[in-house]
N, C-alpha and C positions, 0 to 999 in steps of 0.2 A: 763299801761294807763297813760297818762300824762295829770297834771294840770298844770291837771294842770298842771306844770307844772307845770308844775307846775302845778299832779297833778296838767303850765304856763298859761302858759296860763293856768294854772293850772296845767298837769299834767301831771292814771297811767298815770304817766305819763304814762304812757300811756298817758297812757297813757296816755296819757296822757298820759292819763293821764294821764298831766296831765294830763292830764288829758285827747285818740284819736282813732276815727274810722269813716268811711264815707260811704255814700250810693249813689247810683246814678241810675237814670232811664234815659236812653239815650235821649229821645226827638226826635229821628229820626225813621221814619217809623211807624209801628202800634204796638209797643211793649206792650202798655197798655192791648190790647186785648190778646196778647199772654202770658201776666203775667210774663214777664221777667223784672227784675230790676237789674241794674248794681250797685254794692256797692263800693264806694270808701272807702278805709281804709288807715290809716297812716301805713306805714311799721313798724312793731313792732316785739315783740319776738314770740316764738313758742306758748306761752300760750294764747297770743291774737288770734293767728290763730285758736287755739282749740276752743275758745269762739265763734269765727265767724262761725266756721264749724257747731257748735251746732245751732246757729241762722239760718244758711242756711238750715239745716236739718228741723228745726221746720217750716220754711217758706214753704218749699216743701211739707212736710207731712200733715201740718194742713190747709195751705192756697193755696196750689197749685202754689205757686210763685217760679220761678227760679231765685235765688239770686246769682248774681255774684259779685266778689270782684275786686276792682281796687285800687292799693296801691299808696300812695304818700309819698315823703320824705321831701317835702317843705310845710310848713304851709300856704303859700300863694296860693297854687294851688287848694285845695278842693273847696273853695268858688268861685274861678274863673270858675272851671269846672262845679259847680252846676249852675251858672248863664248862662254859655254858653250852657247847656243842655248835656254836655258830661257825667254828672253823674245827679242823681235826688235827692239824699239825702246825707247828711254827718252828722257826729256825733262827731267831734273832739274838738269842741270849747265850750267855756262857754259864758255867757250872756254879760259880758263887752266886750269880744273880738268881738262878733257879732255886738254889738251896734256901736263899733268903725269902724268896717268893713263897715257896711251898710252907715255909715256917710261918710267915706272917698270915698268909690267907688260907691255911689248912688245906691245900690242894695236894694232888698226887700226880704230878706231871714228871715225866721221865724223858731222858735222851733215848733215841733210837738210831742215831748215826751222826757222827761228826761231819762238819762241812768244811769251815775255814777259820782262820784266825787273822787278827790285825795286830802284828807285833808292835809293842810299846817301844818308844825310842826317847833317848836322851839327846837334847840339842843344847848348843851354846852359841853365843855371839862372840865369845873370847877365845875358845879353845877348838882345836881340831881332833883332839883325842882325849879320852877320859883321863888318861895318865897325866895330862897337863893341868888338870884341876889342882888348884893351890890350897894350902892349909888355911882354914877358916873361911873358905868360899861358902856362900849361901846356894843352896839347891832347892828349887820348888818342885813340889809333887802335887798331884790332884788330891783334894781332901775328902772325896767320897769314899765310903768304906771299902768298896772293891778295889778302886784304882789307887787309894793310898797304899794299901797292902801290896798291890802289884808294883807300884813304883818303888817301894822299899826293897822289894825282892830284886828288882832290876838293878838298883844301886849296888846291892850286895853281889849280884852276878857279875857286875862290872868291876868288881874288886875295890869298891869305894868304902865299903863298911860291911859289918856282919850284923845279922838279926837273929832273934829267937826263932825257933821252928814253929811258926804259926801261920795261919791263913787269915789272921785279922790284925796284921802288924801296924803299928803306929810308931812314930818316932821313939816312943818310951820303950819300944822293944829292940832298939839298937844295942848290941853288946859290945861292938868294937868299932870305933871311929877314928882311925889313926890320923886323919887329916883335920880332925875337929870341924867337920862340915856342919853347917847350920841347915838342917833339913826342915823346910817350911811348907806345910800343907797349905794350898790355896784353892779356890774354886777352880775346877778343871778348865772352864772357859777362860781363866785368866793366866793359865800357865804359859801360854804363848807370848801374851803381852808382857809377862814378868821379865822376859829376857831383855826388854828395853832398859830395865833398871840396872845401872853400872854395878850395883852391889850383888847381882845375881851372876853366879859363875856358870850355872847350867839349869836346865829344867826338864822334867819328864813331861812329855806332852803326848796326849792321845792323838792318833793320826787325823781324826776328823777336825779337831781344833787346830792342828798344824796346817792342814789344807785350808781352813777358813782363814787363817793368818797369812796365807800365801807363803808358808815356809816350805822349802823344797825338802821333801822327806829324805832325799838322798844326802842331805846336808847333816843328818843326824850323826853324832859322834859315837853312839853306841846303840845296837839294836837287839831286842830281846831274842834270845835263842828258843828253839823249840827243845824243851826238856821237862823233867818232872814237875818243876814248879809252874811252867807256863801251859802245861796241859789243861789246867782247870780253866783257862781263858779260851779254850777252843769254843767256837760256835757249834751248834748242833740242831738237828731236826728233833722236835720234841712231840710227844703225844700224851694223852691221858694213859695212866698206867694200865687201865683195863683194856686199852686198845693197842698196846705196844706190840703184840704179836700178829696183828692183822696182816695178812699177805699183801693187800693192796697198799698199805702204808709202807711196808718194807720195799715194795716195788717202786714207790715214790722216791725212797731214799736211793735205790739203785739208779733211778732216772737222773738224780743229781750227781752221784758219785761216779762220774765218767771222765774219760780223757778229754772229751770235748769241753766239759765244764772247766777242767783244769787249764786247758788251753785258753779259753776265754777269760778267766780270772787273771792269768798271767798277762794276756794281751792288754786288758783294760786297767789293771792295777799294779802290775809290775810286782815290786816286793812289798807294797802296801798291804796286800792281802795274799795269804798263803793257804792253799787247800791242804787239809790235814787228814782226811779220812784214811790215807795210806801211810800215815806216820807210824813208825815202829816204836811202840811204848816200851 
């Protein structure tokens, strides 16, 4: 799943995760009465397919819903498809991504249930713990709006610096930097390769890019916690606001938010993906 992208957009990356999967109910004909829902999902690996097969089975066996999948390879398409009625629900995005989308495209999409998140991680080829990072070290972070902010919050959480209370943080928002770290935003796809540079002390890397670079995620020297700052990066099932209270959609959410889903996510992704619908805020 990606987050994001990063666990990107956070993520598993899956998708994401970062942190990604999508649902849809076509809006044509009388499908609500027939209890058929078309689910849009980001094209992912076979493990993601297995998770969605389980959700589909639960939807059918417990709620009588025929859940169908529709896969996307472009992150711009799921929300467009949702707004147009080609799909009814999606679950690939986190809250900052949706806020930016609604603002830019004048849409009215809302969350109807959290799913999972892909914790962001700090990696280093030099150090085994963030406390070992030295004065003047250079730290690379992703340079896209969402992950630059998230990366800076992660460095602050790790105790390396302090930043202003903002959800759009850039290096200019650093208020305390006791180790005089050189925080350098780079393209998210380059964060992993930046570790090869001897000048780089550590890097904030989205899980999907870490995996692509063959970096063992368990080698991370710091992992993002579940807290008030990271809640915004939870992935969720989304619907058009006018449809948010439809029972059939709520039942789709229930079909995903099960112990079986939790077990499969843990089995396939370990700590790379964490289910969060029962996280106590």
